[in-house]
N, C-alpha and C positions, 0 to 999 in steps of 0.2 A: 710502448705507447699505451697510454693510460685507458682503460676501459670505461667510457664515461657512462654505459649502459650498465655497467654495475655498480654505478655509486649509489650511497643512500639516496632517495629522494622521499623525504618526509611528508609531502603534499600529495605525492601521487600514491604513496602506502598506504596515507589515511583513506584517501578517495576510493583505494580498491578494497579496504577494509569495511568502509559502510556501503559498498556495491553500489557507489553513485550512479551508474547505469540504470538501475533498477528505478529511477523514479519515475521514467515512462508508464509504469503500473498505476500509479496516483494522480501524477499532475496533470495529467489529461484532464481527469473528473473534476478537480478543483478548477480548471480552466471552463471547462464544460458548464460547470455550476455559476461561475462568475458573470461569463457573457451571456448565459439565458436571460440571467436578472438584469442585466445590463439593458437586453434588448427590450425586456419586459417593462422596465422602468425608464427606457430612453437616456440611460445613464451612462454612456461609456466612458471610461476614464483610463488612459495609459497607466496613470501615476497608481490607481488604485490596482492595475492589472499586475505591474512590477512587484507591488507589496505584496500581493497574496504569490506570487511567485519565490519572493525572498522567503515568506513565512512556512511557505510548502516545504521549499528545499531545506531550509534550517530544521525544520522539523522532524523529515525525515531522515536528515542528518544525526540529528542529536538520538531519535530512534534506534537507528543502527547501531551507532556507537555505543549507547548503553548497554544495547543487545550483546552486542561482541564482549564488551568490559563484564558484563554478569555473568554471561554463560562461558566465559574463556576455558573454566576449569572441565566443564562439559563437553565442550569442543575438542578438547586434548584426549579425550577419552574416545572419541568417534573417529574412526579413519577419514572419512569422508570430510571432516570438518578439521582435522588434526593439521591441516597446512594453513590455517585462518594465521592472519599478520599476528595478533595477539599471543597466538600458542608456540608461533615459530620465533617471537621478538623482532621481526621487520618493523613491527609500529610497536612504540615502547608504550606500557601503560599509562605515564604521564602525558603522552601525547594524545592517547584517545580520551582521557580526562578532559585534556584540554580542549579537545574539538567539542567535547560533550556543553563545557562551560561557554564556548564561544558561540555555538549553535544557538544552547537556550538564551543567551543573551540577544541574541540575533532577531530571534522568534518571537521575544516580549518586545524589543523595539518595533518590528514590524507591525506587530498589535495593537501598539499604541499608537503609532502613525495612522493607523486604519481609522478607528474608533474606537469611541470609550468601551463598548459592549465587548469587541475582540478583546481589550486588554485586560477586561473582567474576567473573561472566559479562558484567557490564555493558561491558568495553570488548570482547568477541567481539560482542556486538549493534550496537555503534555502530562497528566497523570496517568492514560491508559498505555500511552507509547513506554511508559518505566514501568507499570506492571506488567506487562505482556511477557516480559523475559521471566518471570517470576512466577508466572502462570503454571507452566509446564513444572511446577515443584507442588502446586496444591490443586490442580486441576485436571481432571481429563478431557477438558474441553477449552484448551489455550486458544484455539483457532477463533474462538467466539470473543476472546478478548481482543485479539488481534483485528478482527471484523469491527469490533466496537472502536477500536483505535483508529481505524481506515474510515470510518462513517463519517469522522470530525471534521475531515478535508471539503467534503462538499456542503456541507453545512455552513463551515466558518466561512468559506469562499463566498457564499450567499450574504451572511451577516456583513463580511467586509464592504458589500456595496450596499445594504440597506441600513446597516448599524439598529436592526430592530427584527423580532421575532415575528410581528405582524407580516403574514403572508408568506411565511417560510415552510409552508407546507409541500410544496415541489421541490425543494432542499433537504426535508427529511426522508421524502421517498428515496430522492438521489443516493441520500448519504445511507441508507438502509441497503439499497441495491449494490452500492459499492461494497459497503462491509459483507454481505453474504457471498458476494464474488470473490473477496479477496479470502474470506474464512474457507470458502470452499475450496481453492487451489491450495489454500496452506494444507487442508485435509489430505489433499493429494501428494504433496511436497512432504509431508511426515511419514508417510507410507515407508518411503523406503530407509527409514531408520529405525522400523520396528523392533528387529532384534537387539541393537545397540540399544535402544531406548529404554527396554525391558531390562537390560542387563545392567545398565548405570542407574535406574531409578527413576527416568525421565518419564513425566505422563503425556499423554496425547490420547485422541480417540482410536488410532490405530491400534495405540500398545494396548489398550485395554480393550477394545472389543474386536479388533482385528482387520485386515487389511479389506477383505471383501465389504465389512460392513461401513468402514471410513469410505470406501468409495462409494457406496451407495449413498450415504449422506450428503458427501461431495455432490453426486448428481442431483437429489433433490433441493439443496442448497442453491444450484446454478438454476435450476428451473425455476425457484422463486425470484433468484435474481433478477432473472430474464422479465417476469412478468413486472417487477418492479421497474425497471428500464421501460417497460412500455406503458407503466402507468405515468411515471413521469414524463414522458412523450405526450402523452394527454393532457395532464396538467398545462404543462407550457407550450400548448398546441403546436406542435412540431409539424411538419411537412413531410411530403414522399421522401426527401433522400435520408431523414432521420430513419425512418422504419426500412429504408433500404438497409441503412448501416446496420441497424438491430437485425434485420433478418441475418446478415452475415456474422453477426456476434453469434447467435442462435447455432448458426453452421459451425463455427467455431469452437463453441461450448462441447456440441456433438461430436467434434472431429477428436476434441479433447481428451473425453470421455470416453473414447472408442480405442486411441490408441495404449492407455493405461488399464493393464488388467490385474489382478489378483497376483497371477502367474508369472507376469511381466511387468517389471519395474522400470527396463532398460530404457524407456522412451519419457520417464518423466520429466527429464530437462525440456523436452520439445514440449510437453503439454505445458510445464510452466513458463516458459521462456518467449518459445514463438507462438502459442496459441492467446496466453494471455498479454501478450505485447500486443499482438495485431489485434485484440479485443480495445485495448485501450485508445488504441490508435483509431482504429474505424469506427469506434462510437465517436469521439470527440472530432473525427475528419469530416464527417458526415452531417454532424450535427452544427459543425461550425459553418459549412456551406450552408445548411438550410437557414440557418440565421443569416448569414450574409444577404442570401435572396430575398427573405423577407423584409 
């Protein structure tokens, strides 16, 4: 009897390659930005929301596929990443390049359908996504480049609705908050690879300054992100439910930093996936109910 579970499945393997399920970290904030400006402008549109979704998923898929292609030789030298699909051959390099090309085309098409400003800015949105994998080769702060890449999502989502930078201050604040939040947990994530990174020549803040310093930097970055989320709430005139969600986010950030210590990296996965997944969903969920009630 043929074991169907063992048959190659290029689509499934490609989605695993790009960690498709990790969209939960960024997509809620694009939705938060989109729905907030729609509420402020009284301009709700299912079509715009759908195009924002397509653009976000396409951009993230492009970024992850490019990251895996560019880093495949580094990944092969790290025991933690040596099982990734491009290293093992589960996904062919040609498939990854094809996925990049399709994702780029879909992203640009979605931007064009949104409005002329989104189309004009689409290359600037793509640039940091491609630069980030190379950043670890020339700077000790690639986490900042990742933060910049992630900042684009809330700002772009806001512009998708308005088509202009006028009045986009709240989006800039939200984008900076998201960038600092993601950059902060990337600092934590990088701590588990310090010894390997130093051996193979990968640059990062933990590799350069040590795990303890990186964790302190992450704490400060997350504190700044929380304050910016609060500022966004004030600018967008959110009500009590938003602030309840933000309080829970603060508690999750405190828990995240308590369970990861310089002498114990065993719970980095819980900090990365559990805490940050909760933060994204809680922020969006409470804000969404607040917007609906208003």
